[in-house]
C-alpha positions in Angstrom: -85.4 132.8 -18.0 -87.2 130.3 -20.1 -88.2 127.0 -18.4 -86.0 124.1 -19.7 -87.3 120.6 -20.2 -85.3 117.5 -21.1 -86.6 114.4 -22.9 -86.0 111.5 -20.5 -88.3 108.8 -21.8 -90.1 107.7 -25.0 -91.5 104.5 -26.5 -92.4 101.8 -24.0 -91.8 102.5 -20.4 -93.4 102.7 -16.9 -93.9 105.5 -14.4 -94.1 104.8 -10.7 -95.2 106.9 -7.7 -97.7 108.7 -9.8 -100.5 110.4 -7.8 -104.0 110.0 -9.2 -107.3 111.3 -7.9 -109.6 108.4 -6.9 -112.7 110.1 -5.4 -114.1 112.9 -3.2 -114.0 113.0 0.5 -117.5 113.8 2.0 -118.8 115.3 5.2 -122.6 115.5 5.6 -122.9 114.9 1.9 -120.6 117.8 1.1 -117.3 117.5 -0.7 -114.5 118.6 1.7 -111.5 117.0 0.0 -110.1 114.9 -2.8 -108.8 111.3 -2.2 -105.7 110.2 -4.1 -103.4 107.2 -4.3 -100.1 106.3 -5.9 -100.0 104.2 -9.1 -97.8 102.8 -11.8 -98.6 104.0 -15.3 -97.4 102.0 -18.4 -96.9 104.0 -21.6 -96.4 102.7 -25.1 -97.1 103.9 -28.7 -98.2 107.4 -27.4 -100.9 105.8 -25.2 -101.5 104.9 -21.6 -101.7 101.1 -21.9 -102.1 100.1 -18.2 -102.8 101.7 -14.8 -101.5 99.4 -12.0 -101.1 99.3 -8.3 -98.0 101.2 -7.3 -94.7 99.3 -6.9 -92.1 101.7 -5.5 -89.4 99.0 -6.1 -90.2 98.7 -9.9 -87.6 99.7 -12.5 -89.4 102.8 -13.7 -89.3 106.5 -14.0 -90.0 107.9 -10.5 -92.6 110.7 -10.5 -92.1 111.1 -6.7 -95.8 111.4 -5.8 -96.6 114.3 -8.2 -100.2 114.6 -9.3 -100.8 113.5 -12.9 -103.4 115.6 -14.9 -104.3 115.8 -18.5 -102.0 118.2 -20.2 -103.4 121.6 -20.9 -104.8 123.1 -24.1 -104.6 126.8 -25.1 -107.5 127.3 -27.5 -106.9 130.9 -28.5 -103.4 132.2 -29.0 -101.3 133.9 -31.7 -98.0 132.0 -31.7 -97.0 133.5 -35.0 -96.6 137.1 -33.9 -95.3 137.3 -30.4 -92.7 139.8 -29.1 -91.6 137.1 -26.6 -87.8 136.8 -26.7 -87.4 140.5 -27.7 -86.8 143.4 -25.2 -89.7 144.5 -23.0 -92.2 146.8 -24.8 -95.4 148.2 -23.2 -98.3 149.3 -25.3 -98.3 152.6 -27.0 -101.0 155.1 -26.0 -101.1 156.3 -29.6 -102.6 153.1 -30.9 -106.2 153.0 -29.6 -108.3 151.2 -32.4 -108.0 148.0 -34.4 -107.4 150.2 -37.4 -104.5 151.8 -35.6 -103.1 148.4 -34.9 -103.4 147.2 -38.5 -101.4 150.3 -39.6 -98.8 149.4 -37.0 -98.6 145.8 -38.1 -98.1 146.8 -41.7 -95.1 148.8 -40.6 -93.4 146.2 -38.3 -94.4 142.8 -39.8 -91.6 142.7 -42.4 -89.0 143.1 -39.7 -90.7 140.6 -37.3 -91.0 137.9 -39.9 -87.2 137.6 -40.1 -87.2 136.0 -36.6 -90.7 134.8 -36.2 -89.9 131.1 -36.3 -87.4 131.3 -33.5 -89.7 133.4 -31.4 -92.6 131.1 -32.0 -90.5 128.2 -30.7 -89.6 130.3 -27.6 -93.3 130.9 -26.9 -94.1 127.2 -27.4 -91.4 126.4 -24.8 -93.0 128.8 -22.4 -96.4 127.2 -22.9 -94.9 123.7 -22.4 -93.3 124.9 -19.1 -96.8 125.5 -17.9 -98.1 122.1 -19.0 -99.6 123.0 -22.3 -99.0 120.6 -25.2 -101.8 121.6 -27.6 -103.0 124.9 -28.9 -105.4 126.5 -31.4 -103.2 129.2 -32.9 -104.2 131.9 -35.3 -101.8 133.1 -37.9 -101.9 136.3 -40.0 -103.0 136.2 -43.6 -102.7 139.7 -45.1 -101.0 141.5 -48.0 -98.0 142.4 -45.7 -97.4 138.9 -44.4 -98.5 137.0 -47.5 -98.0 133.4 -46.7 -94.8 133.9 -44.8 -96.3 134.0 -41.3 -98.0 130.7 -42.1 -94.8 129.1 -43.5 -92.7 130.3 -40.5 -95.2 129.0 -38.0 -95.3 125.6 -39.8 -91.5 125.4 -39.5 -91.7 126.2 -35.8 -94.3 123.5 -35.3 -92.3 121.0 -37.3 -89.3 121.6 -35.0 -91.5 121.0 -31.9 -93.5 118.1 -33.3 -92.4 115.6 -30.7 -93.6 117.8 -27.8 -96.3 120.0 -29.1 -99.3 120.0 -31.5 -101.5 122.8 -32.9 -104.6 123.3 -34.9 -104.4 126.4 -37.2 -106.7 129.3 -37.9 -106.1 131.4 -41.1 -106.7 134.9 -39.7 -107.3 138.0 -41.9 -106.0 140.4 -39.2 -106.2 143.3 -41.6 -109.7 142.6 -42.8 -110.8 140.7 -45.9 -111.6 143.9 -47.8 -110.1 146.7 -45.7 -106.9 145.3 -47.2 -107.0 142.9 -50.2 -106.8 139.7 -48.1 -109.6 137.7 -49.6 -107.4 136.2 -52.5 -104.7 135.1 -50.1 -107.3 133.6 -47.8 -108.6 131.5 -50.7 -105.1 130.3 -51.4 -104.2 129.3 -47.8 -107.6 127.7 -47.2 -106.6 124.9 -49.6 -103.9 123.7 -47.3 -104.6 120.6 -45.3 -102.6 122.2 -42.4 -105.4 124.8 -41.9 -108.3 123.8 -39.7 -110.3 126.9 -39.4 -111.2 130.0 -41.4 -110.9 133.1 -39.3 -112.4 136.6 -39.5 -112.3 140.0 -37.9 -115.0 142.5 -36.8 -116.9 142.5 -40.1 -118.8 145.7 -39.7 -116.2 148.0 -38.2 -113.3 146.8 -40.4 -114.9 145.7 -43.7 -118.0 147.9 -43.5 -120.6 145.1 -43.7 -121.7 142.1 -41.6 -123.1 140.1 -44.5 -120.4 140.3 -47.1 -117.4 139.1 -45.0 -119.4 136.5 -43.1 -120.8 135.0 -46.4 -117.3 134.9 -47.8 -116.0 133.2 -44.7 -118.8 130.7 -44.5 -118.5 129.7 -48.2 -114.7 129.4 -47.9 -115.2 127.0 -44.9 -117.8 125.0 -46.7 -115.7 124.7 -49.9 -112.6 123.6 -48.1 -114.2 121.5 -45.3 -112.9 123.8 -42.5 -114.3 125.2 -39.3 -114.8 128.9 -38.6 -113.3 131.0 -35.8 -114.2 134.7 -36.0 -112.6 137.5 -33.8 -115.5 139.7 -32.7 -114.5 142.6 -30.6 -117.5 144.7 -31.6 -120.0 145.2 -28.8 -123.6 146.5 -28.8 -126.1 145.9 -31.6 -123.5 145.3 -34.4 -121.8 142.6 -32.2 -125.0 140.9 -31.4 -126.2 141.0 -35.0 -122.9 139.3 -36.1 -123.4 136.6 -33.4 -127.0 136.0 -34.6 -125.8 135.9 -38.3 -123.3 133.2 -37.5 -125.9 131.3 -35.5 -128.2 131.4 -38.5 -125.4 130.2 -40.8 -124.6 127.3 -38.6 -128.3 126.3 -38.5 -128.5 126.5 -42.3 -125.4 124.5 -42.7 -125.3 121.5 -40.3 -121.7 120.7 -41.3 -120.6 123.9 -39.6 -122.2 122.9 -36.3 -119.6 122.1 -33.6 -117.0 123.7 -35.9 -118.1 127.4 -35.6 -116.6 129.6 -32.9 -116.8 133.3 -32.0 -113.6 134.5 -30.3 -114.0 137.2 -27.7 -117.7 138.0 -28.3 -117.5 141.0 -26.0 -121.1 141.9 -26.9 -122.2 139.1 -24.6 -120.8 140.9 -21.6 -123.1 143.8 -22.1 -126.3 141.8 -22.0 -128.7 141.6 -19.1 -129.4 138.2 -17.5 -132.5 137.5 -19.5 -130.7 138.4 -22.8 -127.8 136.1 -21.9 -130.1 133.2 -21.3 -131.8 133.7 -24.6 -128.6 134.0 -26.7 -127.0 131.0 -24.8 -129.9 128.8 -25.8 -129.5 129.9 -29.4 -125.7 129.3 -29.4 -126.2 125.8 -27.8 -128.9 124.9 -30.3 -126.7 125.9 -33.3 -123.6 124.3 -31.7 -121.7 127.6 -32.0 -118.9 127.9 -29.4 -117.3 130.8 -27.7 -113.5 131.2 -27.4 -112.4 133.6 -24.6 -109.3 134.8 -23.0 -111.5 135.7 -19.9 -111.1 139.5 -20.1 -112.0 141.3 -16.8 -111.8 144.9 -17.9 -115.4 146.2 -17.5 -118.1 143.5 -17.1 -116.9 139.9 -17.1 -118.0 137.4 -19.8 -121.1 135.4 -18.8 -119.2 132.1 -18.9 -121.2 130.3 -16.2 -124.5 131.0 -18.0 -123.1 129.9 -21.3 -121.8 126.6 -19.8 -125.2 126.1 -18.0 -126.9 126.0 -21.4 -124.3 123.7 -22.9 -122.4 126.2 -25.0 -118.9 125.0 -25.8 -116.6 127.6 -24.1 -112.9 127.4 -25.0 -110.3 129.3 -23.1 -106.9 130.6 -24.2 -104.2 133.2 -23.4 -104.6 135.1 -26.7 -101.6 137.5 -26.5 -98.4 136.7 -24.7 -96.1 139.8 -24.6 -97.0 141.4 -27.9 -98.1 144.8 -29.2 -101.8 144.0 -28.5 -101.4 143.1 -24.9 -98.6 142.4 -22.4 -100.7 140.5 -19.8 -100.9 137.0 -21.3 -98.8 134.6 -19.2 -99.0 131.4 -21.3 -100.2 129.6 -18.1 -103.6 127.8 -18.5 -103.7 127.1 -14.8 -103.6 130.9 -14.3 -106.6 131.2 -16.6 -108.5 128.6 -14.6 -107.5 130.4 -11.4 -108.8 133.7 -12.8 -112.1 132.1 -13.7 -112.4 130.7 -10.2 -111.8 134.1 -8.7 -114.1 136.0 -11.1 -117.0 133.7 -10.7 -116.6 132.8 -7.0 -115.6 129.2 -7.4 -114.0 128.6 -3.9 -115.0 125.1 -2.7 -113.1 121.9 -3.3 -115.7 120.7 -5.7 -116.0 124.0 -7.6 -112.2 124.4 -7.9 -111.8 120.9 -9.1 -114.4 121.5 -11.8 -112.7 124.7 -12.9 -109.7 122.7 -14.1 -111.8 121.8 -17.2 -111.0 125.3 -18.6 -107.3 124.4 -18.7 -107.8 120.9 -20.0 -110.8 121.8 -22.2 -113.3 119.6 -20.4 -111.2 116.6 -19.4 -111.3 116.0 -15.6 -110.0 113.1 -13.5 -113.3 112.8 -11.5 -116.8 113.3 -12.6 -119.2 115.5 -10.6 -120.1 112.5 -8.4 -116.5 111.7 -7.7 -116.2 108.7 -9.9 -112.8 108.3 -11.5 -113.2 108.9 -15.3 -109.6 109.6 -16.3 -107.1 108.1 -16.9 -108.1 104.9 -18.6 -106.2 102.4 -20.7 -105.8 103.5 -24.3 -106.1 107.2 -23.4 -103.7 109.5 -25.2 -100.5 109.9 -23.2 -100.7 113.7 -23.1 -100.0 114.5 -19.4 -98.8 117.1 -16.9 -97.2 116.3 -13.6 -97.9 118.9 -11.0 -96.6 119.7 -7.5 -100.1 119.6 -6.0 -102.2 117.1 -4.0 -105.3 117.5 -6.1 -106.9 119.4 -9.0 -108.5 122.0 -6.6 -105.0 122.8 -5.2 -103.5 123.0 -8.6 -106.0 125.6 -9.7 -106.0 127.6 -6.5 -102.2 127.8 -6.2 -101.3 127.6 -9.9 -99.0 124.8 -9.0 -95.6 124.2 -10.5 -95.4 121.9 -13.5 -92.6 119.4 -12.9 -92.9 117.5 -16.2 -95.2 117.1 -19.2 -95.8 114.3 -21.7 -96.8 114.6 -25.4 -97.7 111.5 -27.3 -95.8 109.4 -24.8 -92.6 111.5 -24.9 -91.8 112.6 -21.3 -90.0 115.9 -20.7 -88.8 116.8 -17.2 -87.7 120.2 -15.9 -84.0 120.6 -15.5 
């Protein structure tokens, strides 16, 4: 059953009995716990306008000691083509390649588009139930979908505008030239609702690294967009594509900080020295990696990428669809998976791992100094049944309420 949240406050109001992290507890200079206290939080105009000593007697919305965290962001998901809300369907053993999946999409998309707005809204509700109020979502641009997937997604987002926000990636899921998607990409790139130009495995799908990447780069430059390329290809072709995108970002500074490679499975096959070398190049060119944290085979070298300053974004990718059935929609689960995969077990390490759910925003800095929240911060919040960030990550704690732009929604 879908989580249900009710709008209980908006505009100018105060919360009381809000638990905030205030510092770390130390023993022999080692972090052994997290200190917290209760506060009143004043909200107005979509912002936190004041953080005050707690007054349990104040006329205010009572958060009953729940931990306040920044709300979560899912930075790689496909809200436009979920099977969520439809009967259970496991993956077919007959569809083994991306080309197989493209053929299947061409068959089923016309039928799915008839209900895609409603199902997108159901998926948004699932994300919100896990504390996510922001996403980077890809939407299909291909001859079968035309612009309808885009239009249906915009309608779903309009319906949820008081509680959810998204940045959009125009994604040629069926290839730019494998199917005749380039003209539709040119059309949709003009929209001010599109933030990124997407792409897909240029060599294996379109038969060339250079031609599809050059098209994507030029389209992004012409329309002042970012780039976010799906790259499942491993081995030499995957690494050549990564290097090609790095070179393009170096040549075009306006793309730096706005160019991302999603999945980038080729990185998982490198040895330690090769990882260090490519991480330095990615960081220099300000090319980021967006990952769903896959753990089939060798895990992605996320710690090494982060060490060198590469912007690593995390998302669920698929949530019950015909590509994968394992996405939960829960960003705390993704942070928990990262902690388990890379051995982050201490209070300090677990508290730092929360950044993969919030996309870098943490209540305490590495020295335990409170850095969030502050007056004038955006009022995008999650209220968690946990005593601290480390517990929230380790136990994937229940989300009691979330706030988006100052609008407070509480679970029924």
